[in-house]
C-alpha positions as CSV (number, residue, x, y, z in Angstrom):
1,M,-10.3,7.0,-15.5
2,M,-8.8,4.2,-17.6
3,S,-10.2,0.7,-17.4
4,I,-9.6,-2.5,-19.4
5,Y,-12.6,-1.4,-21.6
6,D,-10.2,1.1,-23.2
7,Y,-8.3,-1.8,-24.9
8,Q,-8.9,-4.3,-27.6
9,A,-7.2,-7.5,-28.7
10,V,-7.4,-9.8,-31.7
11,D,-9.0,-13.3,-31.6
12,T,-7.2,-16.3,-33.1
13,Q,-8.5,-15.3,-36.5
14,G,-7.0,-11.8,-36.3
15,K,-10.4,-10.1,-35.8
16,P,-10.2,-7.2,-33.3
17,I,-12.4,-7.5,-30.2
18,S,-13.0,-4.6,-27.8
19,L,-12.8,-5.5,-24.2
20,E,-15.8,-3.3,-23.8
21,D,-17.8,-6.3,-25.0
22,Y,-17.2,-7.7,-21.5
23,K,-18.5,-4.7,-19.7
24,G,-20.4,-5.7,-16.5
25,R,-18.7,-9.1,-16.2
26,V,-16.0,-10.2,-13.8
27,L,-12.9,-11.1,-15.8
28,L,-10.0,-13.5,-15.2
29,I,-7.3,-12.7,-17.7
30,A,-4.2,-15.0,-18.0
31,N,-1.2,-15.3,-20.2
32,T,-1.1,-19.0,-21.2
33,A,1.1,-21.6,-22.9
34,S,0.5,-25.1,-24.2
35,Q,3.8,-26.7,-23.4
36,C,4.4,-25.6,-19.8
37,G,4.4,-27.4,-16.5
38,L,1.5,-25.2,-15.5
39,T,-0.5,-26.0,-18.6
40,P,-3.0,-28.1,-16.6
41,Q,-4.2,-24.8,-15.2
42,Y,-6.3,-24.6,-18.5
43,G,-8.5,-27.3,-17.0
44,E,-8.8,-25.6,-13.7
45,L,-9.6,-22.3,-15.4
46,Q,-12.3,-24.1,-17.4
47,E,-13.8,-25.5,-14.2
48,L,-14.0,-22.0,-12.7
49,Y,-15.5,-20.7,-15.9
50,E,-18.2,-23.4,-16.0
51,Q,-19.1,-22.9,-12.4
52,Y,-19.3,-19.1,-12.5
53,K,-20.1,-18.0,-16.1
54,S,-23.9,-17.9,-15.3
55,R,-23.0,-15.5,-12.5
56,G,-21.0,-13.2,-14.7
57,L,-17.4,-14.6,-14.9
58,E,-15.5,-14.6,-18.2
59,V,-12.0,-16.1,-18.5
60,L,-9.8,-14.7,-21.2
61,G,-6.7,-16.6,-22.3
62,F,-3.8,-14.9,-24.1
63,P,-1.2,-17.4,-25.5
64,C,2.4,-16.1,-25.1
65,N,5.7,-17.6,-26.3
66,Q,8.0,-15.4,-24.2
67,F,8.7,-18.0,-21.5
68,G,10.9,-20.9,-22.6
69,G,9.3,-21.0,-26.0
70,Q,6.4,-22.9,-24.6
71,E,3.8,-21.6,-27.1
72,P,5.6,-22.2,-30.4
73,G,2.7,-22.7,-32.7
74,T,0.1,-20.4,-34.2
75,S,-2.7,-18.7,-32.4
76,E,-5.1,-21.2,-34.0
77,E,-3.0,-24.2,-32.9
78,A,-3.0,-22.8,-29.3
79,E,-6.8,-22.5,-29.3
80,S,-7.2,-26.0,-30.8
81,F,-4.9,-27.5,-28.2
82,C,-6.9,-25.9,-25.4
83,Q,-10.2,-27.2,-26.7
84,L,-8.9,-30.7,-27.5
85,N,-6.9,-31.3,-24.4
86,Y,-8.8,-29.4,-21.7
87,G,-12.3,-28.8,-23.2
88,V,-11.7,-25.1,-23.0
89,T,-14.8,-23.1,-24.0
90,F,-13.6,-19.7,-22.7
91,K,-12.2,-17.1,-25.1
92,I,-8.6,-17.7,-26.3
93,F,-7.1,-14.7,-28.1
94,G,-4.3,-14.4,-30.6
95,K,-0.7,-14.8,-29.4
96,I,0.9,-11.8,-27.7
97,D,3.9,-10.6,-25.8
98,V,3.4,-9.6,-22.2
99,N,6.8,-8.1,-21.4
100,G,9.3,-5.9,-23.2
101,E,8.9,-3.3,-25.9
102,E,6.3,-5.4,-27.8
103,A,4.1,-6.1,-24.8
104,H,0.4,-5.9,-25.7
105,P,-1.1,-2.6,-24.4
106,L,-3.7,-4.5,-22.3
107,F,-0.9,-6.3,-20.4
108,Q,1.0,-3.1,-20.0
109,Y,-2.1,-1.7,-18.3
110,L,-2.7,-4.8,-16.2
111,K,0.9,-4.8,-14.9
112,S,0.6,-1.0,-14.2
113,Q,-2.5,-1.6,-12.0
114,Q,-1.1,-4.7,-10.2
115,P,2.7,-4.7,-10.4
116,G,3.2,-8.0,-8.6
117,P,5.5,-9.1,-5.8
118,E,8.6,-7.6,-7.3
119,G,6.9,-4.3,-7.8
120,N,8.3,-3.9,-11.3
121,G,5.2,-5.1,-13.1
122,E,7.0,-7.7,-15.1
123,I,5.4,-11.0,-15.6
124,A,7.6,-13.9,-14.5
125,W,6.1,-16.8,-16.3
126,N,3.1,-18.4,-18.0
127,F,-0.3,-18.3,-16.2
128,T,0.0,-15.0,-14.4
129,K,-3.6,-14.2,-13.7
130,F,-5.4,-10.8,-13.3
131,L,-8.8,-10.5,-11.7
132,V,-10.9,-7.6,-13.0
133,D,-14.2,-6.3,-11.4
134,R,-17.4,-5.5,-13.2
135,E,-16.3,-1.9,-13.6
136,G,-13.2,-2.9,-15.5
137,Q,-10.8,-2.2,-12.6
138,V,-7.9,-4.6,-12.0
139,V,-8.3,-5.7,-8.4
140,Q,-5.9,-8.6,-7.9
141,R,-2.9,-10.4,-9.5
142,F,-2.2,-14.0,-9.0
143,E,1.3,-15.4,-9.8
144,P,1.8,-18.4,-12.0
145,R,2.0,-21.1,-9.2
146,E,-1.2,-19.8,-7.5
147,T,-3.8,-22.2,-8.7
148,P,-7.1,-21.1,-10.2
149,E,-8.7,-23.0,-7.3
150,S,-6.9,-20.7,-4.8
151,M,-8.7,-17.7,-6.5
152,R,-12.2,-19.0,-5.9
153,S,-13.1,-16.8,-2.8
154,A,-11.7,-13.6,-4.6
155,I,-13.8,-14.4,-7.6
156,E,-16.9,-15.1,-5.5
157,S,-16.6,-11.8,-3.7
158,L,-16.7,-9.9,-7.0
159,L,-19.7,-12.0,-8.3
160,D,-21.9,-11.3,-5.2
């Protein structure tokens, strides 16, 4: 059976990282952008990460420029922006596409497991969030306007 552990992504320096490195952790995976009305969710994601990392939560951010050109810079610039403006210490990966022919295989898999409200899998905007259990199975999808705070009980249920 496939899981997110079958995938890898590159960090902001271009180094490949296997998602198997996160085996046994609860994951919150989001496509992100630095110049979006939802960008303050970086701070909320960081709060969740700080509160629950000791219990096994990892937050993984994937900058994406597919929605309104709201992540125009380099991967390194996106990572620096998150750290400087929101104190982000969770992992920020290299920029990717989440929809279309060039969509990253991880996001193709996430969308296939949780196709979303339209049922077509497509990601509508920045800050679509996927919750993954400790076995690497995608258990829930949260749409962009659903705040990280609204995900707290779902996260806690997987940490217990």
